[in-house]
LUMNUBA-947587 format. One record per residue (C-alpha): y, z, x. Coordinates in steps of 0.02 Angstrom, whole numbers, padded with zeros to 5 digits, always signed. Each point is the difference from the previous one (the first is absolute). Example, Ala and Ser with C-alpha at 12.3 -4.5 7.8 and 13.67 -1.06 7.14 Angstrom:
BEGIN
-00225+00390+00615;+00172-00033+00069;
This chain:
BEGIN
+03505+03535-02730;+00083-00116-00112;+00136+00050+00070;-00021-00023+00172;-00071-00171-00048;+00165-00044-00086;+00088+00071+00153;-00068-00119+00114;+00026-00141-00114;+00185+00031-00017;-00010+00000+00178;-00092-00165+00026;-00146+00084+00102;-00178-00064-00050;-00153+00104+00027;-00109-00023+00169;-00120-00094-00106;+00098-00115-00079;+00097-00027+00168;-00169-00032+00094;-00065-00129-00143;+00160-00102+00042;-00026-00030+00185;-00091-00120+00046;-00175+00018+00105;+00104-00029+00158;+00119+00123-00049;-00115+00116-00045;-00057+00017+00169;+00147-00031+00111;+00043+00067+00166;+00101+00154-00020;+00202-00021+00096;+00063+00070+00155;+00093+00142-00113;-00173+00040-00105;-00107-00013+00186;+00143+00110+00085;-00006+00135-00153;-00186+00003-00010;+00008+00024+00206;+00125+00156-00034;-00111+00074-00105;-00142+00127+00055;-00147-00100+00074;-00148+00124+00011;-00136-00124-00033;-00095+00169-00094;+00147+00041-00102;+00027-00173-00048;-00185-00023-00055;-00012+00172-00107;+00146-00088-00087;-00118-00144-00037;-00126+00082-00036;+00115+00129-00136;+00046-00139-00088;-00084-00017-00160;-00157-00106-00049;+00091-00115-00122;+00114-00074+00115;-00132-00076+00087;-00103-00079-00161;+00013-00163-00016;+00035+00015-00180;+00179-00061-00007;+00098+00167-00117;+00171+00043-00025;+00049+00114+00129;+00161+00060-00073;-00087+00042-00163;-00144+00085+00103;+00121+00122+00087;+00095+00036-00157;-00129+00050-00094;-00054+00123+00136;+00180+00091-00015;+00000+00154-00071;+00087+00050-00190;+00112+00104+00098;+00098-00095+00135;+00037+00105+00166;+00116-00083+00099;-00051+00069+00183;-00160-00053-00044;+00012-00164-00051;+00112-00014+00162;-00169+00068+00100;-00108-00105-00081;+00094-00161+00030;+00014+00050+00189;-00170+00026-00003;-00016-00203-00070;+00135-00059+00114;-00097+00082+00155;-00169-00073-00066;+00089-00179-00018;+00077+00015+00143;-00179+00044+00104;-00070-00140-00099;+00129-00140+00042;-00013+00057+00208;-00185-00014-00021;+00028-00185-00069;+00128-00037+00130;-00108+00056+00125;-00150-00107-00063;+00133-00142-00032;+00061+00024+00187;-00176-00015+00059;-00077-00150-00109;+00161-00098+00053;-00050-00103+00165;-00165-00048-00131;+00101-00030-00136;+00130-00122+00106;-00140-00090+00085;-00081-00001-00152;+00149-00073-00077;+00013-00140+00157;-00179-00056-00054;+00049-00020-00194;+00156-00114+00053;-00095-00101+00128;-00141-00031-00132;+00127-00048-00122;+00085-00125+00128;-00203-00074+00050;-00027-00011-00211;+00169-00091+00006;-00065-00134+00135;-00167-00011-00057;+00053-00065-00181;+00123-00108+00090;-00149-00088+00082;-00113+00018-00157;+00130-00123-00074;+00037-00093+00125;-00198-00030+00029;-00023-00029-00184;+00126-00137-00024;-00070-00083+00163;-00174+00014-00088;+00087-00088-00152;+00048-00133+00119;-00177-00030+00080;-00066-00017-00158;+00113-00109-00071;+00030-00115+00166;-00178+00017+00056;-00168+00054-00098;+00048-00091-00143;+00054-00170+00067;-00170+00030+00137;-00108+00034-00167;+00104-00141-00057;-00074-00123+00147;-00165+00055-00010;-00004-00033-00191;+00060-00157+00018;-00115-00052+00164;-00142+00039-00124;+00060-00086-00109;+00021-00158+00109;-00175+00023+00075;-00074-00008-00167;+00115-00161-00060;-00065-00063+00151;-00182+00012-00019;+00052-00046-00188;+00066-00158+00058;-00129-00033+00153;-00122+00005-00164;+00099-00116-00119;+00030-00129+00129;-00181+00009+00036;-00062-00027-00209;+00145-00126+00022;-00108-00080+00128;-00165+00009-00078;+00068-00069-00154;+00064-00171+00106;-00159+00021+00062;-00094-00100-00126;+00112-00170+00054;-00050+00019+00180;-00164-00005-00061;-00009-00138-00110;+00096-00115+00130;-00158+00053+00115;-00126-00044-00108;+00096-00172-00011;-00003-00014+00191;-00193+00044-00024;+00024+00166+00129;-00139+00102-00076;-00029+00125+00101;+00181+00027+00033;+00031+00005-00185;-00165+00141-00017;+00090+00110+00148;+00167-00009-00091;-00092+00026-00165;-00093+00167+00058;+00166+00056+00121;+00076+00006-00164;-00132+00102-00103;+00003+00118+00106;+00183+00019+00017;-00003+00014-00186;-00103+00137-00002;+00117+00090+00106;+00141-00025-00146;-00131-00004-00148;+00095+00188-00075;+00139-00156-00055;-00039-00076-00151;+00069-00179+00059;-00144+00019+00140;-00133+00008-00130;+00017-00179-00088;+00027-00069+00157;-00175+00080+00069;-00089-00090-00110;+00098-00164+00020;-00039+00024+00193;-00201+00013-00059;+00022-00153-00113;+00075-00102+00150;-00146+00066+00112;-00140-00062-00132;+00108-00141+00006;-00001-00047+00181;-00184+00040+00021;-00034-00148-00133;+00119-00120+00084;-00089+00043+00157;-00168-00050-00092;+00084-00151-00060;+00053-00075+00198;-00145+00062+00065;-00096-00105-00146;+00096-00159+00038;-00078+00020+00180;-00178-00035-00058;+00066-00173-00085;+00121-00048+00124;-00007+00103+00163;+00205+00003+00063;-00005+00083+00176;+00163+00082-00037;-00064+00071-00152;-00155+00088+00086;+00131+00062+00138;+00104+00083-00110;-00106+00066-00113;-00186+00005+00070;+00042+00073+00160;+00126+00137-00067;-00119+00039-00146;-00130+00037+00160;+00087+00128+00075;+00046+00080-00151;-00203+00011-00048;-00036+00065+00161;+00138+00133-00009;-00076+00029-00181;-00179+00019+00073;+00045+00111+00136;+00075+00122-00125;-00162-00018-00141;-00117+00013+00158;+00062+00140+00082;+00039+00095-00188;-00169-00030-00071;-00096+00053+00171;+00088+00179-00005;-00019+00022-00179;-00168-00035+00013;-00048+00140+00129;+00128+00129-00094;-00098-00021-00167;-00161+00022+00099;+00048+00152+00067;+00076+00061-00144;-00143-00020-00083;+00025-00057-00159;+00085-00170-00110;+00154+00090-00033;+00121-00176+00016;+00161+00113+00031;-00002-00054+00176;+00023-00187-00062;+00169+00056-00033;+00048+00071+00158;+00114-00093+00147;-00113-00038+00149;+00111+00111+00081;-00077+00169-00099;-00162-00077-00005;-00031+00024+00189;+00062+00173-00011;-00164+00009-00116;-00133-00068+00128;-00108+00162+00073;-00042+00026+00208;-00169-00063-00046;+00023-00143-00063;+00158-00044+00108;-00071-00085+00131;-00123-00101-00107;+00137-00076-00094;+00110-00027+00147;-00150-00102+00049;-00021-00090-00168;+00198-00017+00000;+00023-00115+00160;-00168-00096-00028;+00086-00067-00160;+00170-00027+00080;-00071-00090+00139;-00082-00117-00134;+00164-00027-00063;+00077-00036+00156;-00158-00116+00043;+00019-00107-00160;+00188-00026+00061;-00065-00049+00156;-00113-00145-00042;+00125-00047-00098;+00119-00031+00149;-00158-00060+00085;-00038-00133-00134;+00201-00054-00003;-00004-00004+00195;-00166-00136-00035;+00066-00088-00148;+00185-00019+00120;-00120-00065+00153;-00087-00117-00125;+00170-00057-00070;+00094-00041+00174;-00159-00105+00054;-00003-00111-00149;+00196+00002-00016;+00020-00062+00172;-00049-00186-00056;+00125-00005-00158;+00194-00018+00015;+00124+00116+00100;+00094+00055-00159;-00162+00044-00098;-00064+00109+00170;+00150+00085+00000;-00001+00064-00195;-00161+00054+00019;+00018+00090+00176;+00169+00076-00101;-00111+00068-00142;-00143+00060+00099;+00121+00092+00109;+00071+00081-00159;-00179+00050-00052;-00032+00095+00179;+00159+00067+00003;-00042+00083-00169;-00165+00039+00062;+00060+00088+00158;+00155+00090-00095;-00151+00068-00117;-00081+00071+00147;+00117+00139+00045;+00036+00038-00204;-00181+00028-00010;-00045+00120+00140;+00161+00111-00067;-00065-00008-00154;-00181+00061+00094;+00074+00133+00104;+00123+00090-00144;-00171+00008-00108;-00099+00084+00165;+00150+00122+00048;-00005+00066-00185;-00177+00035+00009;+00027+00066+00174;+00115+00126-00055;-00057+00038-00151;-00137+00143+00066;+00030+00133+00125;-00111-00040+00142;+00014+00132+00108;-00162+00103-00055;-00105-00158+00037;-00139-00016+00109;+00047-00056+00176;-00153-00136-00013;+00092-00042-00187;+00166+00010+00056;-00042-00129+00173;-00083-00117-00140;+00160-00020-00088;+00081-00033+00143;-00133-00138+00055;+00037-00086-00172;+00181+00023+00009;-00003-00064+00181;-00108-00147-00053;+00112-00038-00138;+00144-00008+00097;-00109-00134+00115;-00027-00112-00148;+00203+00020-00040;+00029-00071+00179;-00089-00130-00010;+00034-00023-00199;+00176-00035+00043;+00047+00063+00166;+00059+00178-00069;+00011+00150+00107;-00054+00097-00167;+00158+00136+00021;-00019+00046-00171;-00191+00066+00035;+00036+00058+00156;+00143+00114-00060;-00108+00051-00159;-00168+00043+00117;+00141+00096+00126;+00053+00120-00121;-00181+00053-00043;-00071-00004+00148;+00137+00111+00085;-00028+00129-00151;-00189-00011+00037;-00012+00013+00185;+00120+00165-00002;-00142+00088-00142;-00134-00077+00106;+00064+00050+00158;+00056+00175-00051;-00187+00025-00057;-00081-00062+00163;+00104+00123+00105;-00072+00157-00137;-00182-00087+00042;+00053-00011+00194;+00041+00169-00009;-00174+00056-00077;-00093-00106+00091;+00072+00088+00172;-00035+00163-00066;-00184-00038-00031;-00021-00099+00161;-00130+00107+00123;+00066-00149+00116;-00176-00064+00045;-00038-00166+00063;-00001-00156-00113;-00126-00098+00092;+00055-00175+00006;-00051-00166+00108;+00036-00008+00165;+00079-00182-00061;+00099+00101-00137;+00151-00100-00057;+00128+00019-00141;-00006-00169-00059;-00191+00052-00047;+00058+00068-00133;+00043-00062-00169;+00162+00066-00017;+00070-00117+00156;-00140-00168-00039;+00187-00088-00043;+00057+00028+00189;-00190-00079+00059;+00058-00166-00082;+00156-00009+00121;+00026+00085+00188;+00165-00099+00042;+00140+00156-00008;+00123-00158-00047;-00054-00050-00141;-00011+00119-00172;-00191+00036-00043;+00054-00032-00180;+00073-00178+00027;-00130-00061+00107;-00151-00020-00166;+00144-00077-00088;+00043-00123+00150;-00172-00062+00032;-00017-00042-00203;+00172-00108+00005;-00067-00078+00167;-00171-00038-00101;+00036-00026-00173;+00101+00099-00133;-00054+00110-00155;+00034-00136-00112;-00081-00117+00104;-00160+00108+00002;+00001+00052-00186;+00059-00167-00093;-00197-00048-00063;-00048+00161-00048;-00007+00193+00071;+00140+00119-00001;+00091+00102+00150;+00001+00152-00089;-00166+00030-00039;-00063+00029+00188;+00104+00144-00009;-00128+00133-00100;-00128-00046+00132;+00115-00025+00151;-00060+00134+00094;-00084+00018+00171;-00166+00047-00035;-00046-00004+00187;-00052+00192+00035;+00081+00082+00135;-00106+00001+00179;+00108+00150+00089;-00119+00150+00009;-00126+00037+00113;-00175+00019-00072;-00014+00168+00085;+00148+00030+00123;-00111-00043+00143;-00019-00190-00021;+00029-00053+00198;-00091+00154+00085;-00167-00080+00072;+00131-00161+00060;+00113+00157+00086;-00120+00100+00056;-00117-00136+00069;+00161-00076+00098;+00020+00195+00039;-00185+00003+00094;+00060-00167+00100;+00137+00110+00102;-00096+00184+00009;-00210+00032-00009;+00064+00181-00042;+00041-00037-00171;-00093+00135-00089;+00105+00129+00090;+00132+00032-00152;+00142+00076+00117;+00066-00121+00132;+00084+00111+00087;-00170+00088+00055;-00025-00140+00131;+00171+00035+00056;-00029+00184+00022;-00164-00025+00101;+00123-00110+00103;+00109+00137+00055;-00135+00120+00044;-00043-00144+00120;+00167+00033+00101;+00001-00191+00015;+00093-00136-00086;-00101-00110-00070;+00061-00175+00028;+00006-00102-00176;-00021-00181-00040;+00114-00073-00107;-00123-00008-00128;-00050+00158-00001;+00188+00074+00016;+00033-00141-00175;-00135+00109-00079;+00050+00173+00044;+00190-00050-00066;-00068-00059-00165;-00094+00135-00013;+00125+00138+00039;+00131-00094-00090;-00079-00028-00162;-00130+00145-00014;-00105-00120-00111;-00160-00074+00002;+00012-00093-00161;+00142-00077-00108;+00091-00038+00153;+00131-00130-00107;-00039+00057-00159;+00177+00037-00071;+00032+00197-00026;+00074+00009-00182;-00056+00107-00151;-00015-00040-00185;+00165+00050-00047;+00064-00111+00152;-00100-00149-00096;+00069+00041-00163;+00181-00005+00079;-00038-00160+00051;-00061-00061-00149;+00150+00055-00087;+00108-00107+00132;-00104-00142-00016;+00031+00032-00200;+00192-00004+00038;+00005-00147+00089;-00069-00099-00148;+00128+00029-00101;+00132-00005+00118;-00081-00192+00049;+00001-00046-00167;+00168+00067-00056;+00116-00024+00132;+00157+00071-00064;-00066+00189+00001;-00065-00006+00187;+00119+00113+00060;-00052+00136-00116;-00187-00029+00036;+00026+00007+00180;+00105+00162-00042;-00127+00078-00077;-00138-00068+00118;+00106+00095+00140;-00010+00174-00094;-00198-00026-00014;-00004+00006+00193;+00129+00134+00010;-00097+00098-00120;-00148-00008+00108;+00065+00039+00156;+00105+00157-00059;-00190+00047-00082;-00079-00015+00190;+00163+00075+00061;-00008+00141-00109;-00201+00031+00003;-00024-00001+00198;+00154-00001+00083;+00124+00126-00083;-00006+00149+00127;+00158+00086+00051;-00054+00107+00127;-00055-00157+00113;+00141-00095-00052;+00114+00127+00086;-00081-00034+00166;+00145-00112+00042;-00134-00134+00060;+00066-00122-00084;-00170-00009-00101;+00118-00095-00162;+00127-00145+00060;+00158-00005-00104;-00039-00156-00080;-00158+00105-00077;+00124+00144-00046;+00132-00098-00078;-00145-00107-00108;-00095+00141-00053;+00166+00086-00071;+00045-00159-00087;-00152-00007-00079;-00007+00196-00047;+00167-00045-00078;+00017-00178-00101;-00189+00033-00059;-00081+00181+00024;+00035+00111-00149;-00006+00180+00079;+00063+00097-00165;-00159+00078-00060;+00070+00024-00189;+00135-00088-00093;+00167+00057-00018;+00034+00001-00202;+00208-00003+00047;-00029-00136+00116;+00116-00159-00044;-00074-00176-00061;+00028-00073+00173;-00082+00127+00085;-00169-00003-00131;+00017-00204+00037;-00014+00024+00191;-00145+00123-00003;-00087-00134-00113;+00001-00124+00128;-00060+00143+00125;-00199+00069+00029;-00041+00169+00035;-00072+00025+00180;-00174-00001+00013;-00127+00131+00063;-00135+00011+00118;-00151+00000-00103;-00104+00172+00008;-00152-00064+00082;+00062-00069+00151;-00017+00141+00114;+00142-00005+00161;-00037+00179+00042;-00167-00024+00111;-00020-00010+00162;-00169-00091+00003;+00073-00151-00066;+00155+00002+00115;+00102+00072-00159;-00048-00154-00128;+00013-00126+00146;-00110-00125-00095;+00116+00016-00149;+00145-00018+00119;-00045-00157+00096;-00054-00079-00185;+00167+00041-00067;+00110-00053+00135;-00114-00155+00052;-00007-00048-00176;+00210+00014-00024;+00012-00118+00170;-00131-00121-00077;+00116-00015-00151;+00154-00016+00110;-00080-00151+00080;-00044-00072-00155;+00204+00013-00048;+00026-00079+00157;-00120-00147-00019;+00079-00019-00202;+00190+00005+00090;+00006-00186-00009;-00066-00049-00181;+00137+00152-00034;+00139-00081+00095;-00012-00158-00094;+00006+00042-00176;+00149+00140+00045;+00154-00068-00052;+00129-00018+00154;+00122+00143-00067;-00145+00133+00010;-00094-00039+00172;+00102+00127+00092;-00093+00138-00114;-00185-00085+00040;+00051+00004+00168;+00053+00161+00014;-00156+00058-00091;-00096-00067+00137;+00084+00053+00146;+00054+00191-00056;-00188+00017-00097;-00146-00101+00017;+00027+00000+00185;+00010+00208+00005;-00190+00012-00084;-00078-00009+00184;+00162+00153+00054;-00114+00118-00119;-00126-00002+00104;+00080+00107+00139;+00036+00147-00113;-00173-00009-00108;-00119+00001+00170;+00119+00126+00078;-00041+00138-00128;-00180-00021+00051;+00032-00027+00185;+00111+00187-00033;-00157+00083-00069;-00153-00081+00091;+00022+00097+00176;+00022+00161-00001;+00167+00004+00103;+00029+00207-00045;-00173+00035+00068;+00059-00097+00192;+00151+00106+00005;-00084+00132+00004;-00111-00042+00114;+00148-00078+00102;+00064+00193-00007;-00153+00080+00076;+00020-00120+00149;+00086+00099+00160;+00108-00103+00078;+00069+00088+00157;-00156-00023+00098;+00005+00013+00196;-00113-00166+00035;-00020-00167-00055;-00130+00000-00124;-00127-00148+00008;-00073+00040-00184;+00102-00049-00173;+00037+00139-00134;-00127+00001-00137;+00141-00033-00132;-00016-00193+00061;-00190+00007-00026;+00038+00084-00166;+00133-00142-00068;-00117-00132+00070;-00146+00064-00102;+00105-00013-00154;+00059-00177+00055;-00198-00024-00003;-00034+00099-00172;+00153-00125-00080;-00086-00171+00069;-00147+00050-00064;+00063+00037-00188;+00093-00152+00035;-00165-00113+00017;-00081+00087-00159;+00150-00034-00103;-00003-00192+00076;-00169+00007-00084;+00063+00012-00174;+00169-00085+00039;+00078-00117+00118;+00129+00095+00114;+00095-00179+00057;+00064-00011+00192;+00194+00046-00059;-00074+00146-00111;-00090+00089+00169;+00131-00055+00116;+00116+00115-00096;-00116+00136-00006;-00048+00017+00172;+00198-00019+00055;+00032+00134-00137;-00128+00116+00066;+00029-00042+00184;+00182+00036-00024;-00026+00166-00102;-00117+00044+00153;+00123-00033+00122;+00145+00084-00086;-00110+00174-00012;-00044-00038+00178;+00187+00021+00049;+00030+00151-00146;-00143+00077+00090;+00065-00006+00178;+00187+00039-00083;-00074+00195-00049;-00064+00026+00183;+00100+00128+00058;-00042+00005+00180;-00052-00148+00103;-00027-00040+00182;+00014-00171+00109;-00214+00030-00032;+00030+00022-00171;+00092-00161-00024;-00138-00098+00102;-00133+00072-00120;+00111-00068-00144;-00005-00159+00072;-00191+00003+00035;-00017+00038-00178;+00089-00141-00078;-00071-00129+00122;-00146+00081-00047;+00016-00019-00188;+00074-00145+00039;-00149-00089+00084;-00119+00057-00125;+00124-00066-00135;-00001-00174+00053;-00178-00021-00023;+00018+00039-00177;+00114-00113-00066;+00077-00170+00060;+00175+00044-00042;+00102-00044+00166;+00133+00072+00031;-00049+00177-00039;+00140+00056-00118;+00107+00146+00056;-00079-00025+00184;+00161+00009+00075;+00054+00135-00123;-00111+00121+00072;-00006-00057+00193;+00197-00002+00012;+00006+00198-00067;-00142+00053+00118;+00112-00099+00146;+00163+00090-00045;-00089+00149+00051;+00045-00067+00189;+00189-00026-00032;+00115+00102+00083;+00152+00069-00085;+00118-00144+00016;-00131-00124-00043;-00042+00104-00156;+00192+00006-00088;-00025-00193+00030;-00174-00002-00077;+00054+00093-00150;+00116-00112-00058;-00104-00151+00025;-00157+00064-00094;+00079+00054-00179;-00196-00039-00074;-00054+00179+00063;+00050+00157-00117;+00121+00124+00037;-00174+00113+00039;-00071-00099+00125;+00159-00032+00115;+00037+00166-00006;-00171+00058+00046;+00037-00126+00151;+00158+00081+00060;-00075+00192-00025;-00181-00049+00068;+00020-00148+00106;+00160+00071+00118;-00026+00158-00066;+00051+00136+00135;+00062-00153+00135;+00183-00014-00092;+00118+00157-00032;+00054+00049-00198;+00141-00113-00029;-00076-00169+00068;-00162+00050-00102;+00139+00042-00150;+00096-00180+00041;-00174-00100-00011;-00012+00097-00166;+00159-00043-00067;-00026-00178+00037;-00186+00006-00121;+00123+00102-00121;+00117-00162-00013;-00135-00120-00006;-00079+00095-00164;+00165+00002-00096;+00015-00149-00054;-00195+00011-00052;+00057+00139-00117;
């Protein structure tokens, strides 16, 4: 083996393993050359033979462990070598190598496209990475430029700006300190000029400014010096005033006493209000703790409790009145003194008179200037007190009492200096709006509770009842002129006689009467037993008719009908019958129909108007809330008694478009239709629901299903007519509301009256229609009509039985109306509507019965006319309504039976008020066999054309 190795070395050959180690990784897996591939192709290509050759290779060649192949093969050689065996073994190894090479070449050829593709991706990735490196390099270079040129520069600017602001503030402080230090010189000059008020004011302002800059060490010394200066000013002022006692000098008096007077009045106002409020705070605290004395006046007002708020406010106004009255007396004395001086100086020299007039003018000017200053101080003190407590939960009477006090105080201010008291008005307006929203929300909930518990029984009031008799409307009784605001009227009357200062100049206080200012008169609006005028009306009734003991006056009419004679009635008797039939009442003819809930709503309106009358700026808010009270009452009446989809779908126009629009508006803006609150809802939706009220529900004690009571007719009359009465009261109040409503908001008021208040009476139709639809058994009448034979051959002289049955239904209806009228008066419009509805339904039922006829002869048509004329004749004696509703509706339909084919087509197009079924019956029954199939089809097509738009 050593010989073989040495031989290979001399020939420059390397072992296969060394050759492999010398190759690079790429060269180890290089692609075979064309010659090698050709040699490989020339070798046997039997896959099974190649696989057997590869399988015959020893396992050691497939191991991952590196080893010396040459050494391994040499060690395997036998001790005695045979050339033939060596060549055979060599050939075997070559075959194995060739099989492996071919296998490798096949695999390389198979994976070559993927290799090329992957190599392209690597190349592309390398190019992308190079481009990204360039972009990153450029980006870093730009970021460095931005950092140097923008960020550092901007931050530097901001830092410099902040430093500048600090320096400006410091400069301002330094200038103020410099001014304070120079004030000492100016104070000395003012003392030499004997301008003591100006010096005191300047010194106080300097002290206030010094307290702001007390963190500077140089200010502490200045502050103590200012205090010394103030004391020096007071000493010199006392000296100047003492000189007047020995030698009166008008100049000293006008310069010192007058300004000192204003200062003392200002101080008196401050001390007075502080002591009054402090006394109530300590009283409510219940102990002698002195910590309240250290509080500011504003903080002290926040400790006032709700119970002591009104007494404290009254005492506060009393004390301020005393201060203003003292100032008024001072001015009054000066005016009297000036008049006396004018008279005495008229005999002196002209020069002395001019000098005296000038001095008096100076004093008068000073006094007049002090009026507005003192009143401004009073307003600010009262404003602080008003806004220091939340009054949203006050009782209504307590809040109105507060408004009365402030209104009286503003009257004092107007008489004191002619001020409109804008400060007081704004402060009380804020409290009023806050209070009124909370108050109105509570009242709406109470109204819902009242409506849900209302049994709709008549509230017995006198026939002479007027809302002006209620306590809540007493303020309106003072003035009936709509052009003058009621709130202005008492004030103007006082001004024409004497002012408050003239009334209480010698004693008393205008704020003492507020505690007992309520009207002690009792309301005389309720009737003693609800039948206060029975005897008078019954006696008047007996003057017309001796048969007054007969409760149903229609019995007399029925006797007249049996005689067959048409009685000739006198005018007075006809008038009596009209009154009895139309009003259906033997008592309380003129008494308004209203309930306890209606009365409560009217009282609420009066309270709202009281607040609006005292405080004009919130007039729109108050009127808007008043309209919501009416809206909710109207919606409740409709919901309880008028909502019935079955009857509304008849198409008879029971609810006008205006009424439907109003009800939809109320439902959308005021009614909360959601049963439970949505926790996921938005805050805006929650706020909107907070302003709404749930829909009310009718009390279970109200029965609307009994036929004996005409399906709750008494309750329906009381409810509906109470709404009409409420609408009349709103109409009565309209002129007054129009005077206080701001001009920009008047369209809202006009729209409310034209689209809501005026629709109250329109609710009568849908509400009473329900009664009329159930009071008469129309279905029974249809059954009776269906049993009639209409194809008779001879003219009949007797009407059919269904007419008598229908008339008996009307007589029974009339009897029930009389019974109900003993409990509740049925007004003329109500009785008319009830009769109109019943007659209209009866006539339409008659037409429907005729439309159900299958066969009809000419004699049958004559019988229809006879039946209807008999019905009209009897009906006209039961009611005074003229003309009979829908009379032409029946007569026209009966007459259509006599039309020819050509006339029928034109008649169908002109009369769209009939249903398709009724028109079809005319074609089939009227013309019948007289026309051919084509003509009948033409008429039916015309009917279908008419019915198509309805669908």
